[in-house]
C-alpha positions in Angstrom: 0.0 0.0 0.0 2.9 2.4 0.9 4.5 1.6 -2.4 1.3 2.4 -4.2 1.0 5.7 -2.4 4.6 6.6 -3.2 4.1 5.7 -6.8 0.8 7.7 -7.0 2.6 10.7 -5.4 5.5 10.5 -7.9 3.0 10.4 -10.8 1.3 13.4 -9.4 4.5 15.4 -9.2 5.4 14.4 -12.7 2.0 15.4 -13.9 2.2 18.8 -12.2 5.7 19.4 -13.6 4.5 18.6 -17.1 1.5 20.8 -16.7 3.4 23.9 -15.5 6.3 23.2 -18.0 4.0 24.1 -20.9 5.7 27.4 -21.7 3.2 28.6 -24.3 -0.3 28.0 -25.3 -0.5 24.8 -27.5 -2.8 26.5 -30.0 -6.1 25.4 -28.4 -8.1 27.1 -31.2 -6.3 25.2 -33.9 -5.4 28.4 -35.8 -2.0 27.1 -36.7 -3.6 24.4 -38.8 -3.8 27.0 -41.5 -1.8 30.0 -40.3 1.2 27.8 -39.5 1.5 26.8 -43.2 4.5 28.5 -44.9 3.8 31.0 -47.7 0.0 31.2 -47.0 -1.2 34.2 -49.1 -4.4 35.7 -50.3 -5.6 38.7 -52.3 -7.5 41.3 -50.2 -10.4 43.6 -51.4 -7.9 46.3 -52.4 -6.1 43.8 -54.7 -3.0 43.5 -52.6 -1.3 40.2 -52.0 -1.1 39.6 -48.2 0.7 36.9 -46.2 -1.4 35.0 -43.6 1.5 32.8 -42.4 2.4 33.1 -38.7 5.7 31.6 -37.5 5.2 29.7 -34.2 8.6 30.8 -33.0 7.6 34.5 -33.4 4.2 34.1 -31.8 5.4 32.0 -28.8 8.4 34.2 -28.3 6.3 37.4 -28.2 4.5 39.3 -25.4 1.2 37.8 -26.5 2.6 34.3 -26.8 0.6 33.1 -23.7 -2.7 34.4 -25.1 -4.8 32.1 -27.1 -5.7 33.5 -30.5 -9.5 33.7 -29.8 -8.9 35.8 -26.7 -8.3 38.7 -29.2 -10.0 37.4 -32.4 -13.3 36.6 -30.6 -15.8 36.5 -33.4 -14.1 33.8 -35.5 -16.3 30.7 -35.6 -15.9 29.5 -39.2 -12.9 28.5 -41.2 -11.9 30.1 -43.4 -13.2 33.2 -41.8 -14.0 36.8 -42.9 -11.6 39.6 -42.0 -14.3 41.5 -40.1 -14.7 38.5 -37.7 -11.0 38.8 -36.8 -11.2 42.5 -35.6 -9.4 43.0 -32.3 -10.4 45.2 -29.4 -7.4 45.9 -27.1 -9.6 46.6 -24.2 -11.0 43.1 -24.0 -10.3 40.7 -21.1 -7.9 37.8 -21.7 -8.0 34.3 -20.3 -4.5 34.7 -19.0 -4.4 35.3 -15.3 -2.7 38.3 -13.7 0.0 36.7 -11.5 -0.4 39.4 -8.7 -4.1 39.0 -8.1 -5.1 35.8 -10.0 -7.7 37.7 -12.0 -8.1 37.6 -15.8 -5.7 40.1 -17.4 -7.2 43.1 -19.3 -6.1 46.3 -20.9 -9.6 47.8 -20.3 -8.4 50.4 -17.8 -5.5 51.5 -20.1 -7.9 51.7 -23.1 -10.3 53.8 -21.0 -7.5 56.2 -19.9 -6.3 56.4 -23.5 -9.7 57.3 -24.8 -10.0 60.2 -22.4 -6.6 61.6 -23.4 -5.5 64.1 -26.1 -4.9 61.0 -28.3 -8.3 59.5 -27.5 -9.7 59.7 -31.1 -7.0 57.2 -32.2 -7.9 53.6 -32.6 -8.0 51.2 -29.6 -10.2 48.6 -31.3 -11.3 47.2 -34.7 -7.7 46.3 -35.6 -7.0 43.8 -38.4 -4.0 43.1 -40.5 -5.9 44.3 -43.6 -6.7 47.8 -42.3 -3.3 48.8 -41.2 -2.6 50.8 -44.3 -5.9 52.7 -44.0 -5.1 53.4 -40.4 -1.8 54.9 -41.3 -3.1 57.0 -44.1 -6.4 58.2 -42.7 -5.3 59.4 -39.3 -2.3 61.1 -37.8 -3.4 60.1 -34.3 -1.6 57.3 -32.4 -3.2 53.9 -31.8 -2.4 50.9 -29.7 -0.4 49.1 -32.4 1.3 52.3 -33.7 3.0 52.6 -30.4 3.2 49.0 -29.2 4.2 46.0 -31.3 4.1 42.4 -30.3 7.8 42.4 -29.8 10.0 39.6 -28.2 10.6 39.8 -24.5 14.0 41.4 -24.4 15.0 43.6 -27.2 18.6 43.0 -28.5 19.5 46.6 -27.6 18.4 46.0 -24.0 20.1 42.7 -23.4 23.2 44.1 -21.8 21.0 46.2 -19.4 18.9 43.1 -18.7 21.9 40.9 -17.8 23.5 43.7 -15.6 20.4 44.6 -13.6 19.0 41.1 -13.2 22.0 38.9 -12.7 20.5 38.1 -9.3 17.2 36.8 -10.8 17.9 33.1 -10.1 19.3 33.8 -6.6 16.5 36.0 -5.3 13.4 35.4 -7.4 14.3 31.7 -7.6 13.8 31.2 -3.8 10.1 31.2 -4.5 9.7 30.9 -8.2 11.5 27.9 -9.5 11.9 26.2 -12.9 12.1 27.2 -16.5 8.5 28.2 -16.6 9.1 31.2 -14.4 12.4 32.1 -16.0 11.2 31.9 -19.6 7.6 33.1 -19.3 6.6 35.1 -16.3 10.0 36.6 -15.3 10.7 37.4 -18.9 7.5 39.3 -19.3 7.9 41.2 -16.0 11.5 42.0 -16.4 11.1 43.2 -20.0 8.4 45.6 -18.9 10.7 46.8 -16.1 13.6 47.2 -18.5 11.4 49.2 -21.0 9.6 51.4 -18.6 12.1 52.1 -15.8 15.6 51.6 -17.0 15.6 53.0 -20.5 13.7 56.2 -20.9 15.0 56.6 -24.4 13.0 53.5 -25.5 9.9 55.2 -24.0 10.7 58.5 -25.7 11.1 56.8 -29.1 7.4 56.0 -29.0 6.6 59.7 -28.9 9.4 60.8 -31.2 8.3 58.4 -34.0 5.4 60.8 -34.6 6.3 64.1 -32.9 9.7 64.0 -34.6 8.2 64.2 -38.0 7.9 68.0 -38.5 6.0 67.8 -41.8 3.5 65.5 -40.4 3.0 67.6 -37.2 2.6 70.8 -39.3 -0.5 69.3 -40.9 -2.3 68.5 -37.7 -5.3 70.6 -36.6 -6.6 70.7 -33.0 -10.1 71.5 -31.6 -10.2 74.9 -30.1 -11.1 74.5 -26.4 -13.7 77.2 -26.5 -15.2 77.4 -30.0 -14.5 73.6 -30.7 -13.5 74.7 -34.2 -10.4 73.3 -35.9 -7.2 75.4 -35.6 -3.6 75.0 -36.7 -1.1 73.9 -34.1 1.6 76.1 -32.8 5.2 76.1 -33.7 6.0 74.9 -30.2 3.9 71.8 -30.9 5.4 71.2 -34.4 9.0 71.5 -33.1 8.5 69.9 -29.7 11.0 67.1 -30.3 13.7 69.6 -31.4 13.1 71.9 -28.4 13.1 69.0 -26.0 16.5 67.9 -27.3 17.8 71.3 -26.4 16.8 71.1 -22.8 18.9 69.6 -20.0 16.5 66.6 -19.8 16.9 65.8 -23.5 20.7 66.3 -23.4 21.1 64.0 -20.4 19.1 61.2 -22.0 21.1 61.6 -25.3 24.2 60.9 -23.2 22.5 57.8 -21.7 22.3 59.6 -18.3 18.8 58.5 -17.1 18.5 61.4 -14.6 16.8 63.4 -17.4 13.0 63.4 -17.5 11.3 61.4 -20.3 8.2 62.6 -22.2 5.8 60.4 -20.2 7.3 61.4 -16.8 6.1 65.0 -17.5 3.0 64.5 -19.7 1.5 61.3 -18.1 3.3 60.8 -14.7 0.3 59.2 -12.9 -2.2 56.4 -13.5 -1.4 54.0 -16.3 0.7 56.6 -18.2 -1.7 56.9 -21.2 -3.7 59.9 -20.0 -1.7 62.6 -21.9 -3.7 65.9 -22.1 -3.1 69.3 -23.7 -1.6 71.9 -21.4 -4.7 74.1 -21.5 -6.7 71.2 -20.0 -7.1 71.8 -16.2 -6.6 68.1 -15.6 -3.3 68.0 -17.5 -0.1 67.4 -15.6 1.6 70.2 -17.5 -1.2 72.7 -16.9 0.2 75.7 -14.8 -1.9 74.6 -11.9 -0.1 71.2 -11.6 3.4 72.1 -12.7 4.7 72.4 -9.1 3.5 68.8 -8.4 4.7 67.4 -11.8 8.2 69.0 -11.6 8.3 68.2 -7.9 8.3 64.4 -8.6 12.1 64.7 -9.0 14.4 65.4 -6.1 15.9 68.0 -8.4 12.9 70.3 -8.5 10.9 69.3 -5.3 11.5 72.7 -3.5 10.8 75.1 -6.4 7.1 75.5 -5.5 7.9 76.5 -1.9 10.2 79.4 -2.6 8.7 82.6 -4.0 12.1 83.4 -5.7 12.0 80.1 -7.5 8.4 80.1 -8.7 9.5 81.7 -12.0 11.1 78.4 -12.8 7.7 76.8 -13.2 6.9 79.4 -15.9 9.8 78.4 -18.0 8.9 77.2 -21.5 10.1 73.6 -22.0 9.1 73.6 -25.6 9.7 77.3 -26.5 10.9 77.8 -30.1 13.2 80.6 -28.9 16.0 78.0 -28.4 15.6 77.1 -32.1 15.7 80.7 -33.4 12.2 80.5 -34.6 9.5 83.1 -34.3 6.7 82.3 -31.8 3.9 83.1 -34.3 5.6 83.0 -37.7 4.0 80.8 -40.2 5.5 77.3 -40.8 6.6 78.1 -44.4 8.2 81.4 -43.2 10.2 80.0 -40.3 13.5 80.7 -41.9 12.4 84.0 -43.5 11.1 86.4 -40.7 10.0 89.8 -41.8 9.7 93.2 -40.1 5.9 92.8 -39.7 6.5 90.0 -37.2 9.5 91.6 -35.6 7.8 92.1 -32.2 7.0 88.4 -32.0 10.4 87.2 -33.0 12.8 85.7 -30.5 15.4 87.7 -28.6 18.1 86.4 -30.9 16.5 88.0 -34.0 16.0 91.2 -32.1 19.7 91.3 -30.9 20.9 90.5 -34.4 18.7 93.4 -35.8 20.1 95.9 -33.3 23.8 94.9 -33.8 23.3 94.7 -37.6 22.0 98.3 -37.5 25.1 99.5 -35.7 27.3 97.6 -38.3 25.5 99.3 -41.2 25.9 102.8 -39.6 29.6 102.1 -39.0 30.2 101.0 -42.6 28.3 104.0 -44.0 30.3 106.3 -41.7 33.6 104.9 -42.9 32.6 105.3 -46.5 31.5 108.9 -45.9 34.7 109.6 -44.0 36.9 108.2 -46.8 35.1 110.4 -49.4 34.6 113.6 -47.6 36.9 113.4 -44.6 40.6 112.4 -44.9 40.5 111.7 -48.7 42.6 114.8 -49.3 45.3 113.6 -46.9 45.3 110.0 -48.0 45.6 108.5 -51.5 42.1 108.6 -53.1 42.9 105.4 -55.0 43.5 103.4 -51.8 40.5 101.3 -51.0 41.8 100.6 -47.5 40.5 104.0 -46.5 36.9 103.0 -47.3 37.2 99.9 -45.1 38.8 101.8 -42.3 42.2 100.1 -42.4 44.2 103.3 -42.7 42.2 105.1 -40.1 42.8 102.1 -37.7 46.6 102.4 -38.4 46.7 106.1 -37.8 44.4 106.5 -34.8 44.4 103.1 -32.9 48.0 101.9 -33.3 49.6 105.3 -34.0 51.4 104.5 -37.2 51.2 106.3 -40.5 50.3 104.2 -43.5 52.8 104.3 -46.3 51.5 106.5 -49.1 51.2 104.8 -52.5 52.3 106.8 -55.4 49.7 107.8 -58.0 50.0 106.9 -61.7 50.9 110.4 -62.8 53.7 110.7 -60.2 55.1 107.3 -61.3 55.0 108.5 -65.0 56.8 111.8 -64.1 59.5 109.9 -62.2 60.0 107.5 -65.0 60.5 110.3 -67.5 62.9 112.1 -65.1 64.9 108.9 -64.7 65.1 108.3 -68.4 66.3 111.9 -69.1 68.9 111.6 -66.4 70.2 108.4 -67.9 70.3 110.1 -71.3 72.3 113.0 -70.0 74.9 110.7 -68.4 75.4 108.8 -71.6 
């Protein structure tokens, strides 16, 4: 009897190990029966040849590798199926359990926060492979898949950081979480999110820069006026936000891989699920003047600025002012490099300073020309152009030397005739 119990217990352990050793979903919906075939192609309604093949290694090695296909593609019941039945809503609940609370995982709260943001008119559902081109051409707004792709756990560029920061993974996490399942599945997912969100702010910034760094694309955007609700052109500060950010200390620190600098999300969506980016004129925005003290005070660098009256001016500093780029605040996009006097009052301090110093330079040049013609022309050689440029005046007044007079043409001719006559008399 004891032998039977021992044998039963051993089988139970083996069964449990086999159960938990299943690293990825074994395709419970049978989708790979078709999509696992190599070179599976079809012609869509737009006449384009599309590939429907999905590599198992790519799928199982991705962030969504634990999610059964029909968790996302919920309406598919027939095979082959219509494209409309495969539309994906990123706010749906998955069958995958959230390890921290044992509940079904969902992006519903993130989708809700996104929809209430300045980007909220962008797509968060109805995704399909076939409408990606339409999505890219019909809207300049971000969407879930524009910012997030189904990438492998650890990006190649982040592997060194991963190995450095989590070399203790087996020693510490392994005291409770043992085996390949934890290492390859759960820990991989958790650590990748940590690497992406907390260790490399440049990776986070790239999601923003991919759109906001495209100046031509940004210049075509129109925003709803907060009062009239009518469409209006965006400001130069909006169009050139990436360039101006790169000029700030935050941007320069991150460019040098110094992660002390603040990323885009740390200022524009520091709370919640980091998808609630709002325009600065919105009273709920983290960059609205009413909340700047709190937003900037997140960092130990700026935590005391709101307390001191003398330092409150810091909170009014323009982080995306175009003055650092030498652009006029209200000049038109196609006139950025050609400011005129009509917009002089709105130009940056650099243009104003250049105009003032340029005026002095013009007065100085005209004065020297007048002096050379009407002033000391009788004393200096009229044919000497150095007088016009002020060289002879500089020699005479500043360094106290007299410039050597150059002989005129008539004087040279007279001397030559005199020399010739003298040589003739001697002969």
